[in-house]
C-alpha positions as CSV (number, residue, x, y, z in Angstrom):
1,M,96.6,84.9,87.9
2,S,98.5,87.1,86.6
3,Y,99.4,91.0,85.2
4,A,99.2,91.0,81.5
5,S,99.4,94.7,82.0
6,V,101.3,96.8,84.0
7,M,100.5,101.2,83.6
8,V,103.0,103.4,85.2
9,Y,102.3,107.0,85.7
10,V,105.0,109.7,84.7
11,E,104.6,113.1,85.7
12,A,104.8,115.8,82.8
13,D,107.3,118.1,84.8
14,G,109.0,115.1,86.4
15,T,111.8,112.1,85.1
16,P,110.6,109.4,87.4
17,E,113.6,107.4,85.6
18,A,113.8,105.0,88.6
19,R,110.2,104.1,88.4
20,V,110.1,103.2,85.0
21,R,113.0,100.7,85.1
22,L,111.4,99.5,88.2
23,A,107.6,99.4,85.8
24,S,109.7,97.8,83.0
25,S,111.8,95.1,84.9
26,L,107.8,94.1,86.3
27,A,106.3,94.0,83.1
28,E,109.3,91.7,81.8
29,K,109.1,89.7,85.0
30,F,104.8,89.1,84.8
31,N,105.7,89.0,80.9
32,A,103.2,92.1,80.6
33,T,102.6,94.7,78.2
34,L,104.1,98.5,80.3
35,I,101.8,101.4,79.7
36,G,103.4,104.8,80.1
37,L,100.6,107.7,81.3
38,S,100.8,111.2,81.9
39,A,98.4,114.2,81.7
40,L,97.9,117.9,82.3
41,A,94.9,119.7,82.6
42,V,94.1,122.8,80.7
43,P,93.9,125.7,83.5
44,P,90.7,127.6,83.7
45,P,89.6,131.0,82.6
46,V,90.4,133.8,85.0
47,L,87.7,135.6,86.0
48,A,87.0,139.6,87.7
49,D,83.8,141.4,88.4
50,G,82.3,138.3,86.1
51,M,84.5,139.2,82.7
52,V,87.6,136.9,81.5
53,M,90.7,138.0,82.6
54,E,93.0,135.3,81.2
55,E,92.5,131.7,79.1
56,P,94.7,129.5,77.9
57,T,95.2,130.5,74.2
58,P,95.2,127.9,71.7
59,A,99.4,128.0,71.5
60,D,99.4,127.3,75.1
61,I,97.5,124.0,74.5
62,E,99.6,123.4,72.2
63,L,102.4,123.8,73.9
64,M,101.0,121.2,76.8
65,R,100.2,118.7,74.1
66,A,104.4,119.0,72.8
67,K,105.0,118.5,76.6
68,L,103.3,115.2,76.6
69,A,104.6,114.3,73.7
70,D,108.2,114.7,74.4
71,K,107.4,112.6,77.7
72,G,106.2,109.9,75.4
73,E,109.5,109.6,73.7
74,W,111.6,110.4,77.3
75,F,109.5,107.7,78.0
76,R,110.3,104.8,75.8
77,A,113.8,105.6,75.6
78,A,113.9,105.5,79.6
79,A,111.8,101.9,79.0
80,R,113.9,100.5,76.1
81,G,114.4,96.9,75.8
82,T,110.5,96.1,77.0
83,R,109.4,93.9,74.8
84,R,105.7,95.4,74.6
85,I,105.2,99.3,75.5
86,E,102.5,101.1,75.0
87,W,102.2,105.6,75.6
88,R,99.1,107.5,76.3
89,A,98.5,111.0,77.0
90,G,95.7,113.6,77.6
91,L,94.8,117.3,78.8
92,D,92.9,116.3,81.6
93,F,93.4,116.0,85.6
94,P,96.5,113.2,86.6
95,V,94.0,111.6,88.6
96,Q,91.3,111.8,86.4
97,A,93.4,110.6,83.6
98,L,94.8,108.0,85.3
99,T,91.4,106.3,86.7
100,S,90.0,106.6,83.7
101,A,93.5,105.0,82.2
102,A,93.5,101.8,84.9
103,R,90.6,100.3,83.0
104,S,93.3,99.1,81.0
105,A,95.7,97.8,83.9
106,D,95.7,94.9,85.7
107,L,98.6,97.0,87.8
108,V,99.1,100.8,88.3
109,I,102.6,101.7,89.4
110,V,102.9,105.2,90.9
111,G,105.3,107.6,93.0
112,Q,105.2,107.6,96.6
113,M,104.9,111.6,97.5
114,K,102.2,113.8,96.2
115,A,104.9,116.7,94.1
116,A,104.7,120.0,94.0
117,G,102.3,121.8,91.5
118,G,98.7,121.4,92.3
119,P,96.3,119.0,90.4
120,R,96.4,120.0,87.6
121,R,99.9,119.1,86.9
122,T,100.6,116.3,89.6
123,L,98.9,113.2,90.6
124,D,97.8,112.8,93.6
125,P,99.1,108.7,94.7
126,G,96.2,108.7,97.9
127,A,93.6,109.8,95.8
128,A,94.4,107.9,92.8
129,I,94.5,105.1,95.2
130,L,91.2,105.4,96.1
131,K,89.5,105.4,92.6
132,L,91.4,103.3,90.3
133,G,89.5,99.9,91.3
134,R,92.9,98.5,90.3
135,P,96.1,97.6,93.1
136,A,98.2,100.3,93.2
137,L,102.1,99.7,93.3
138,V,104.1,103.3,95.5
139,V,106.7,103.3,94.7
140,P,109.7,105.7,96.9
141,E,111.6,108.2,94.9
142,G,115.0,106.2,93.7
143,V,113.6,102.4,94.3
144,D,114.2,101.5,90.4
145,S,113.8,97.5,91.5
146,L,111.9,94.8,92.9
147,R,112.0,91.7,93.4
148,A,109.8,90.7,96.1
149,E,111.7,87.8,97.0
150,H,110.3,88.3,100.9
151,V,107.1,90.2,101.5
152,V,105.5,90.9,104.6
153,V,101.2,91.3,104.3
154,G,100.0,93.8,106.8
155,W,96.3,92.1,107.6
156,K,92.9,93.6,108.8
157,D,90.1,92.2,108.6
158,V,88.2,93.8,106.1
159,R,87.3,94.1,102.7
160,E,90.5,96.2,101.8
161,A,92.5,93.7,103.1
162,R,91.1,90.9,101.5
163,R,91.0,92.7,98.1
164,T,94.7,93.3,98.2
165,V,95.8,90.0,99.1
166,R,94.0,88.7,96.3
167,D,95.1,91.1,94.3
168,A,98.8,90.3,94.9
169,V,98.9,86.2,94.5
170,P,100.8,87.5,91.4
171,F,103.9,89.0,93.8
172,L,103.3,86.4,96.6
173,Q,103.7,83.0,94.3
174,A,106.6,84.6,93.3
175,A,108.1,85.3,96.6
176,T,109.9,83.1,98.5
177,R,108.7,84.2,102.0
178,V,105.6,85.7,103.0
179,T,105.1,87.0,106.4
180,L,101.6,87.6,108.0
181,V,101.4,90.6,110.3
182,E,98.1,91.7,112.4
183,A,98.1,94.6,115.2
184,C,96.1,93.0,117.8
185,G,94.9,94.1,121.5
186,P,95.5,92.4,124.8
187,G,93.8,89.0,124.9
188,E,92.9,89.2,121.1
189,E,96.0,87.0,120.2
190,K,93.6,83.5,119.7
191,T,91.4,85.3,117.7
192,A,94.0,87.4,115.6
193,L,95.9,84.2,115.2
194,G,92.9,82.3,113.8
195,R,92.4,84.8,111.1
196,L,96.0,85.0,110.1
197,D,95.8,81.2,109.9
198,D,93.0,81.3,107.7
199,V,94.7,83.9,105.2
200,A,97.4,81.3,105.0
201,R,95.1,78.6,104.4
202,Y,94.2,80.6,101.5
203,L,97.0,81.3,99.9
204,I,98.5,77.7,100.2
205,R,95.2,77.2,97.9
206,H,97.2,79.5,95.5
207,R,100.3,77.8,95.9
208,I,101.8,80.4,98.3
209,E,103.5,78.9,101.6
210,S,103.5,81.9,103.8
211,G,105.9,81.8,107.3
212,P,105.7,83.4,110.4
213,R,102.8,85.4,111.5
214,T,103.5,88.0,113.5
215,M,101.1,90.2,116.3
216,L,101.7,93.6,116.9
217,R,99.8,95.8,119.8
218,K,97.8,97.9,119.2
219,E,99.6,101.2,120.3
220,G,101.6,104.0,118.7
221,S,101.7,104.2,114.7
222,G,100.2,101.1,112.8
223,A,102.3,102.1,109.9
224,A,105.8,102.3,111.5
225,Q,105.4,99.2,113.4
226,L,104.4,97.6,110.0
227,I,107.6,99.5,108.4
228,R,110.0,98.5,111.4
229,V,108.7,94.6,110.9
230,A,109.2,94.8,107.5
231,Q,112.9,96.3,107.7
232,D,113.8,93.5,110.0
233,E,112.8,90.5,108.1
234,R,114.5,92.5,104.9
235,A,111.6,92.5,103.1
236,D,111.4,94.9,99.9
237,L,107.4,94.8,99.8
238,L,104.4,95.3,102.1
239,V,101.3,94.3,100.9
240,T,98.1,96.2,102.9
241,G,94.9,97.4,102.3
242,A,94.2,101.5,101.5
243,Y,91.5,102.5,103.7
244,G,89.2,105.8,103.6
245,H,86.8,106.3,107.0
246,S,84.8,109.1,105.4
247,R,83.9,110.8,102.8
248,L,83.3,114.5,102.6
249,G,83.5,115.1,98.6
250,E,86.5,112.9,98.8
251,W,88.1,110.4,100.7
252,M,90.2,111.5,103.5
253,F,92.9,108.5,104.4
254,G,93.2,107.5,107.5
255,G,96.4,107.3,109.7
256,M,98.4,104.4,108.3
257,T,97.5,105.1,104.8
258,R,98.7,108.1,104.9
259,E,102.3,107.6,107.0
260,L,102.7,104.8,104.7
261,L,102.4,107.4,101.6
262,A,104.3,109.3,103.3
263,T,107.3,107.8,104.7
264,C,107.3,104.1,103.6
265,P,111.4,102.9,102.8
266,I,110.1,100.0,100.5
267,C,107.5,99.4,98.0
268,C,104.1,99.2,99.1
269,F,101.0,97.3,97.5
270,M,97.6,98.5,98.1
271,S,94.0,98.3,96.9
272,H,91.0,99.9,98.0
């Protein structure tokens, strides 16, 4: 199991050079094709009293296409040296464009924070993760490399965590140290350890040796505890599921996912 194609989202209004360099290095590490993608959605007509007061002109739309074409040239320069590279762009909402294009990728790389500019111009990474159907690597601003020699796995016995561990196998196989972490309440330690032992046995069958099993208390911020463990272990990759709790038009995030997307200082590998 490996990643044959790595996709990275590039904001049309930004220059995420560090993220592109990281994506390029991972594409080389896994001998994968690197696919860059960007998108802008055409604004709708402005209506007043049922009448169209303002709408995008053909010239406006052509300027948007030119902006995306220029971003493609920037991407090719930023990813210079990558053996196999593709560029994709379109006039669509960024989340929808990335969701559709993800069918071509094994791994999708996005920025950590939702940038200013609204859903027509910027990608909401949380909304994208819930819709991708692919694992996502969330990269903090300015992080330009990922050795992933020591990986911390935040485990919870739910579907999202099981899928995430499976999706992360290529990273885990390349790591020199894997730490398994689960939060549990008083008296639950033995049961939690049994679950982590099962995860460890699963990893061994994939030629992955896992090390310490760490028990966390179910108190305070789960995200902050995971981040603290990762920092104490000097890990540079955190693997954890992304959880949706309810749906009202769109999935809303549980607190841990939202907090990790906002505050985690290291790369997070997530699946939903």
